N, C-alpha and C positions, 0 to 999 in steps of 0.2 A: 477466540470469545466472544461477549456479549458487553453490549458496551451497555453503562445505566441510562435506567425509561431516562431520566434528568444529570444533567451539569450543571452543578450549583454552587459554585471555587474555581478561581482559581489553579489551588492541590489538583483539586480532577483536573480537568480541563488541563492540566498542564503533564498530569499522569496519561493520560489519553493521546494523549499529540508526540508524546515521548514515545507509544504504542507503537500507532500510525511513524513514527521512525523509524522504529527496529523491522514495524514491517514491511518498508521500503525498503530496509536493508537487506533481511535475506528474498523477496522479489529480485529488487539488483543480485544479489549472487549467484542467484540458482538462471534464473536472465543468461548469464557471464559463462557458468558451469552449461548451462546448454552450449551457447555458444561454443563454446572451446573442444566441448565433445562429445556435438552435432557428426556422427552416423556421415562416414562420404555416399552411400545411397540412400540421404536426405538432405543430402546440402544443396543447394540453391540459393537466388538470392532471395530472392523475396522472405524464406526462414530467418537466414542468417543478414539481412536490414531489421528485420524485427524486434529479434531476440535486443540485437547493438542501441534497438531505438526503443524497449523497453527495458536496459539497465541502464541506459542516458538520461529515461522521462523518471526513471527509479531516481538518479541522482536528486534532479532538481522538485524533485515532490520534497526527497528529506531535506532539502536549501527551505524549500516552501514554510517547513511544517520547525523548524529549527530557529527558523523568525520568528514565528507568532510564538513560542516556546521561553525565547529571550525573556518579549515582549511581555511575557505573565512576571505578578509577584505572587514564585512560588517557590520553595524548595524543590531542585530537582531530584528526580527518585533515579536512586546505584543503576545505571545500566546495566548490570547481572539482575534485577532482579525485574525491570523490565523485558530484561530479554527471557528470562524462562517464565514469565506470564505470555507473551510471543510464541514462545517454545510448544509452553502447553497448548498451547488453544490456536496457534496457524503452523504449527514445527510436528502432526501431527505424521503427516506426508514427504516425503522424498520426492525427491526429481523421478526415483528407478520406480514409486507404487506408480507410474502413467505408461498410459503405450506410444511412446515417443512423446518428443519436446515438448510440441504446438500444446496436450493434454494437457503436461504440470504444468507452463506459461495461460493455458485459460485460467487452471486452478490458480493460481498467484493472482492476476489479474481478478477475477471475480470475487477471491476474497479481501483482499483489498477497495471495489466498488461497493462489497458489502460492508466491510467495516465505515469506513465513510458516510456512507452513505443512513447507517446508526447513529453515527457521530452526528448528522449535522441533523439529525432529526431530535435528536440528545440532549442537544446543545439551544434547539429551537423550543422541546419543550421548557428549558429554562424561565425566568427575567433573571437573575444572577447579573449583577453588574464584574463584568471582566475585569481583567488587567490590559489587555486589547480591543483596537475598538472591535466592534461586534462582527459592522459591517467585512471589516477590515476578514474578521477569521470566516463568515461566510462565502465571502469573494473565491477566500485561497481551498477551504474546505469544496465547494462546489470545484474549484474552476480540478480541485484533484480525483474528485471522482467519476466525472463528467471529463478526463482526462483512462483514467481506469477506466468506462463503460465503454469508452472509442478504443479501446485495446482490448475489450473482452468478442467486440462486435470485426476488428482486424482477425484477431489471433481464429474465430471461431468463423470468419472469411475462405480464409489463407488455411485450415481446416477444407472446407466444403472441397476447394480448387485441388486440394491434393490427394482427394476422397477416390 
């Protein structure tokens, strides 16, 4: 899903933040699924810890995004509509499409990073007034994006350790 070049209203921002919530749900569910189905030969403390932390991090990101959405003066988009948008854009691949759980996790982390980076740029390109404090919005989005970047680095490092 491409984020528009500009975010010009609370409604548009709320929709994009809701997409972020669903994206985090997908990342969390896949990390949890990968953790539960990790083959015995691939089990080690580092991989299990990475997947567990990824799941917890996604849950925290959802809470932060939901708090921003609650502060906006916008009508909520139906969950099914947002879920289908995420599925169209981010659900084209499943865990089985990757060569191992680390590749799947890397895909999720990179996708989330790109989404938040694009969203930050779209908000920066706008001079719109939002129902949420602009600095709080940027602080939250940058925090989440930076954690996603750290996740990419952690997965990449772990992949190097396991090659």
